[in-house]
N, C-alpha and C positions, 0 to 999 in steps of 0.2 A: 134245136132252136139256133137260128143264125144270129149274127150280130145286130141286124136291123130289127129283128123281133124283140131282142133283149132291151133295146132302147125305147120301144113303144110301151113298155110296162108302166103302170101309173106310179110306181115307186122309184122313178129314176133319180129322185132327190135324196134318197136314203144314203147312198154311198158318198156323195159330196158332203152331206151333213156329218157323217162319221169321220170323214177326212178332216173337216174343219175342226171338229171337237178334238180329234187326235193331235192335230198341229197345235191347237191352243193349249191343251192340257200337257202335252209332251214338252212343248217349248217353255211353258211356265215351270214345269218340274226341272227342266235343265237349267233355267235361269235361277231357280231357288238353289240348286246344287252349286252353281257358280258363286252365288252370293255367300252361302254358308262356308264354302271352301276358301273364301277371300280372294278368289281370282278376278272378281268383277269389282272395279272401283266404285266407291260410294256414289259418285256422280252419275253413274250409269245404272243404278239399281231400279229406277222407274222404267228404263227400257226393257228390263227383264220381264215386265208384265205386259207392256204395250206392244212390243215387237211380235210375240206369238199371237196376240189377239189380231193384229193386222194381217199377219201371214195366214192365219186360219181362215179369216173372213175372205181374203183374196183368193186363196186356194179353193175354198168351198164354192164360192160364187163362179169362179173361172170354170171349174170342172162341172158344175151344175149347168152352166150355160152351154158348155160343149155337149153335154149329154141330153139336153132338152130336145124333144122332137119338133117343137115349134115355139115361136115367141121366145127366143133364146135370151134376150136381154131382160125381159120381164121375169123369166124363170130364175135367172141368176140373182136378180135383186130379191126375189121372194125367198130364195135359199139363204141369202144374207139376213133377211128379216127373221126367218125361222131360226137361224143360228143365234141371233140376238135375243129372241124370245126364250130360247132354251137356256142361254147363259143367265138371263135375268131371272128366270124361274129357279134355276139352280142356286143362284146367289141369294135369292130371297128365302129359300127353304132351308138351305144348308148352313147359313151364317147366322150367328146370334147378334151381329152388329146391326146398328140402326141404318136405315136406308139414307144414302147421301145423294141428293138430286144432282149436284154439280158433277160428282164423280160418275154417276150413271149417265149423265148427259154427254160427258166427255168420251166415255167408253162407247156409247151408242153412236156418237158422231164419227169416231174413228172406225168402228166396225162397218157402219153404213157407207162411209167413203171408200173403204177398202173393198166392200162388196160391189159398189158401183164400178170401180176400176176393174175388178175381176170379171164382172158381168159384161162390160163393154169389150174387154179384150177377149173374153171367151166366145162372145157372139160374133166378133169380127174375124176369128180364125176360120179359114176355109178348110173344108174336109177334103182329104185326098181321094181321088178316084182310084179304085182298085182295078187292076188288070186281071183278066181271067186267063 
């Protein structure tokens, strides 16, 4: 199977989703480690949660738009929406805390904005032509 056949599979979105989740959870874990070790000042504690979220959404939608066989911008945005849905579902099922609409709206807005930027930049990148 060559590279062009691998991109035409219907699950081209699975690898970008896994990348986005890995960036979000890995970045959040690193931020929590910095907070607990005292290396991160108290004023920057909220950034330890929001920066990995934005980077995960940006990376997932960028890579998803690059891997999409057609309609790259739409596919990048859909991967961002799928990532948001996955995070909301995980948050509602794994937490015992009550649902906070303002916090969910802020997280959704940040993730969708990052997904839009990632999808636009991923769709705009031109592919290199391979020489034989």
